[in-house]
C-alpha positions in Angstrom: 225.5 117.9 95.6 228.9 116.7 96.3 227.0 113.2 97.1 225.0 113.4 93.6 228.2 113.7 91.6 229.7 111.1 93.8 226.9 108.8 92.8 227.6 109.4 89.0 231.2 108.8 89.2 230.9 105.8 91.2 227.8 104.4 88.8 230.6 105.6 85.8 233.7 103.8 87.0 231.9 100.6 87.2 232.9 98.0 84.7 230.5 97.7 81.9 229.1 94.3 81.2 230.8 92.5 78.5 228.2 91.4 75.7 227.1 88.0 75.7 228.2 86.1 72.7 225.0 85.7 70.2 223.5 83.0 68.4 225.9 80.2 66.5 227.0 81.3 63.2 225.9 77.8 61.8 222.4 78.3 62.9 222.3 81.6 61.3 223.2 80.9 58.0 220.8 79.3 55.4 223.5 76.3 54.5 223.2 74.0 51.8 219.4 73.8 51.6 218.6 77.8 51.4 221.1 78.0 48.5 219.2 74.9 46.7 215.9 76.8 47.4 217.4 80.3 46.1 219.0 78.8 43.1 215.6 76.8 42.3 213.9 80.2 42.4 216.3 81.8 40.5 216.2 79.4 37.5 212.1 79.3 37.9 212.2 83.2 37.3 214.7 83.0 34.6 212.4 80.3 32.7 209.2 82.5 33.4 211.0 85.3 31.8 211.9 83.3 28.7 208.8 82.2 28.3 207.2 85.8 28.8 209.5 87.1 26.1 208.4 84.3 23.7 204.9 85.0 24.1 205.1 88.7 23.8 206.9 88.2 20.5 204.5 85.8 19.1 201.6 88.6 20.1 203.4 91.2 18.3 203.8 89.2 15.0 200.5 88.1 15.2 199.1 91.7 15.4 201.4 92.8 12.4 200.3 89.8 10.5 196.5 90.9 11.2 197.2 94.5 10.2 198.6 93.3 6.9 195.6 91.1 6.4 193.2 93.7 7.4 195.0 96.2 4.8 195.2 93.5 2.0 191.3 92.8 2.6 190.6 96.5 2.9 192.3 97.0 -0.6 190.6 94.3 -2.2 187.1 95.5 -1.0 187.9 99.2 -2.3 189.3 97.5 -5.9 186.1 95.7 -5.9 183.7 98.4 -5.0 185.4 100.6 -7.5 184.9 97.6 -10.3 181.3 97.6 -9.4 180.7 101.6 -9.5 182.4 101.3 -13.0 180.0 98.6 -14.2 177.1 100.3 -12.7 178.2 103.7 -14.5 178.6 101.6 -17.8 174.9 100.2 -17.4 173.1 103.7 -16.8 174.3 105.1 -19.9 171.9 104.6 -22.9 173.5 104.1 -26.0 170.4 104.9 -28.1 170.4 108.7 -27.1 
């Protein structure tokens, strides 16, 4: 038991190795080309979002105009149908009776 304990104490008493230095910070950072690439991507995303919003706005306005035109066309058809019905009713009346 003493020998095992002595071996553990001896292993714990040995100096731990110092960590080796990692890679150079200059090799890890993206550098100026990385910044240019990220800036280009950010600009592209902003431009795409602006284009998407413009297209969505156009589609919304077109659908509202289409709804208004459909409503006007339906109202005109109903007025035309009402006029035809009135003319037909007037023709059906026999004035000699």
